[in-house]
C-alpha positions in Angstrom: 103.7 108.5 155.0 101.8 106.7 152.3 103.3 103.5 151.3 104.4 103.3 147.6 102.6 100.7 145.6 104.8 97.9 144.4 104.0 96.3 141.1 104.7 92.6 140.7 107.7 92.0 138.4 105.5 90.0 136.0 103.1 92.9 135.6 106.0 95.3 135.0 107.5 92.9 132.4 104.1 92.4 130.7 103.6 96.2 130.6 107.1 96.7 129.2 106.5 94.0 126.6 103.2 95.5 125.5 104.8 99.0 125.1 107.7 97.5 123.1 105.2 95.5 120.9 103.2 98.7 120.3 106.3 100.6 119.3 107.4 97.8 117.1 104.1 97.6 115.3 103.8 101.3 114.9 107.4 101.7 113.7 107.4 98.7 111.3 103.8 98.5 110.2 103.8 94.8 109.3 101.1 94.2 106.7 99.7 91.3 108.8 98.4 93.8 111.4 96.0 95.5 109.0 93.6 92.6 108.8 92.6 92.9 112.5 92.7 96.7 112.2 90.3 96.7 109.3 87.9 94.4 111.1 87.9 96.9 114.0 87.4 99.9 111.8 85.0 98.8 109.0 84.2 102.4 108.0 87.9 103.3 107.3 89.8 102.4 104.1 93.4 101.3 104.9 94.1 99.5 101.7 92.1 98.1 98.8 91.7 94.5 98.0 92.9 93.8 94.5 95.0 91.5 92.4 95.9 94.2 90.0 99.5 95.5 90.2 98.4 99.0 91.5 99.5 101.0 94.5 97.9 104.3 95.5 100.1 107.2 96.4 98.8 110.1 98.5 100.2 113.4 99.8 98.8 115.4 102.8 98.7 119.0 104.0 99.1 120.9 100.7 99.0 122.7 98.5 102.4 124.2 99.3 103.7 126.9 96.9 107.2 125.3 96.8 106.9 121.7 97.7 103.8 120.7 95.8 105.3 121.7 92.4 108.4 119.7 93.3 106.3 116.6 94.0 104.3 117.1 90.8 107.5 117.3 88.8 108.8 114.0 90.3 105.5 112.3 89.6 105.4 113.5 86.0 109.0 112.3 85.4 107.9 108.8 86.7 104.6 108.7 85.0 102.8 108.3 88.3 99.6 109.8 89.6 98.5 110.4 93.1 95.8 111.8 95.5 96.5 115.1 97.2 94.6 115.6 100.4 94.3 119.4 100.6 93.9 121.7 103.6 90.9 124.0 102.8 92.6 127.3 103.9 95.6 126.5 101.8 93.5 125.5 98.8 91.7 128.8 99.1 95.0 130.7 99.1 96.4 128.8 96.1 93.7 128.0 93.6 96.4 128.0 90.9 98.0 124.9 92.5 94.7 123.2 92.9 94.2 123.6 89.2 97.7 122.4 88.4 97.3 119.3 90.5 94.2 118.4 88.6 95.7 119.3 85.2 98.4 116.7 85.9 95.8 114.0 86.1 95.9 113.8 89.9 93.0 113.5 92.4 92.2 115.8 95.2 90.8 114.8 98.6 89.4 116.6 101.6 91.9 117.1 104.5 89.7 119.5 106.5 89.9 123.2 106.7 93.0 123.4 108.9 95.5 121.1 110.5 93.6 121.4 113.8 92.0 118.1 114.9 88.3 117.8 114.6 87.8 116.7 118.2 86.9 120.1 119.6 84.3 120.9 116.9 80.6 120.4 117.1 78.8 118.6 114.3 77.7 121.9 112.7 81.2 123.3 112.9 82.6 120.1 111.4 80.3 120.2 108.5 81.0 123.9 107.8 84.8 123.1 107.7 84.3 120.0 105.6 82.1 121.8 103.1 84.3 124.9 102.9 87.3 122.6 102.0 85.2 120.8 99.4 84.4 124.1 97.7 88.0 125.3 97.8 89.4 122.1 96.4 86.4 121.8 93.9 85.8 118.2 95.0 83.0 116.6 93.0 82.0 113.3 91.5 82.8 109.9 93.0 84.6 108.8 95.0 84.9 111.7 97.4 87.7 111.1 99.8 88.2 112.4 103.3 91.3 112.0 105.5 90.9 113.7 108.9 93.8 115.7 110.2 96.1 113.5 112.2 94.1 110.5 110.9 91.6 110.7 113.8 88.0 111.9 114.2 85.0 111.2 116.2 82.8 108.3 114.9 79.9 110.7 114.5 82.0 113.0 112.4 82.9 110.1 110.1 79.2 109.3 109.8 78.5 112.9 108.9 81.2 112.8 106.2 79.7 109.6 104.8 76.3 111.3 104.7 78.0 113.9 102.5 79.2 111.2 100.2 82.8 110.8 101.5 84.8 107.7 102.2 87.3 108.0 105.0 90.8 106.9 103.8 94.0 106.3 105.8 96.8 104.1 104.5 98.9 101.0 104.9 102.4 102.5 104.3 103.0 105.6 106.4 106.6 106.4 107.4 105.6 109.3 109.7 107.5 111.7 107.5 105.9 114.6 109.3 108.3 113.7 112.2 111.3 114.0 109.8 112.7 110.5 110.1 115.8 109.6 108.0 115.4 109.1 104.3 116.4 105.4 104.6 113.6 104.8 107.0 111.0 106.4 104.8 112.2 104.3 101.9 112.4 101.1 103.9 109.0 101.3 105.5 107.1 102.2 102.3 109.0 99.8 100.1 108.5 96.8 102.3 104.7 97.4 102.3 104.5 97.9 98.5 101.9 95.3 97.3 98.8 95.4 95.2 96.2 97.6 96.9 98.6 99.4 99.3 97.9 103.1 100.1 101.0 105.2 100.7 100.9 108.3 102.8 103.5 111.1 102.4 103.5 114.8 103.0 104.1 117.8 100.7 102.6 120.4 103.0 104.8 120.1 106.1 107.4 122.8 106.7 110.3 120.7 105.6 109.5 117.6 103.4 113.0 117.4 101.9 113.4 113.8 103.3 110.2 112.7 101.7 111.2 114.4 98.4 114.5 112.6 98.5 112.9 109.2 99.2 110.2 109.5 96.6 112.1 108.8 93.4 113.6 105.6 94.9 110.2 104.5 96.1 108.7 105.0 92.6 111.7 103.2 91.0 111.3 100.2 93.4 107.6 100.0 92.6 108.3 99.9 88.9 110.9 97.2 89.4 108.3 95.1 91.1 105.9 95.6 88.3 103.6 98.0 90.2 102.0 101.1 88.9 101.3 104.2 91.1 97.8 105.6 90.8 95.4 107.8 92.7 93.2 106.2 95.4 90.1 106.7 93.3 91.7 104.9 90.4 92.7 102.1 92.6 89.2 101.7 94.0 87.7 101.8 90.5 90.1 99.2 89.2 89.3 96.9 92.2 85.6 97.3 91.6 85.9 96.5 87.9 88.0 93.5 88.7 85.3 92.1 91.1 82.5 92.4 88.5 
């Protein structure tokens, strides 16, 4: 009978501590961790360096025939604008909503053709799906923003997207609302990270975004109380560039 390997207690404790630390960082997203993350991923935008009182708001996985209009109504009431990262197939099915998003002064970004991760796709397949989504969402001008599904892609795919003129954008305040956490957690995680240059990630295209919709008015009100204005990612980037000139 093969002997079972026995791990030293110190190794077990160190492993448990590492796991606990990882869970803590992922679950709380302290702003201090983004500095090292940004240095490790120089081709990904997590936040924008600026002294201006601006925060970027973004929504993923739409357009959704019910929930996207609900988000648009909340934003209109608050005087906020946002970036909507659209799924290509959904944009093809609802061109009316794509037009409505833009008519409200909002920005659209490329969230790939489907919610399926890019990992299994060849370079040619990746570009076909990226370009098809660009046409469906009528993405033009600068900046062109790409957020890979699940927030992950092969480095070569990000390079291909850059060659198409895209900047890869994630965020620095993401409450994992696709996993349906409580409303209080969504509010807490986003609000504690609200600072000039923060990029917030929420979802309007998941099957049940009611918790995100419930948290959104409070998040917007908290930002206003702090003197912050919610804008699209492109507007945030432009304001930061103007401030550095």
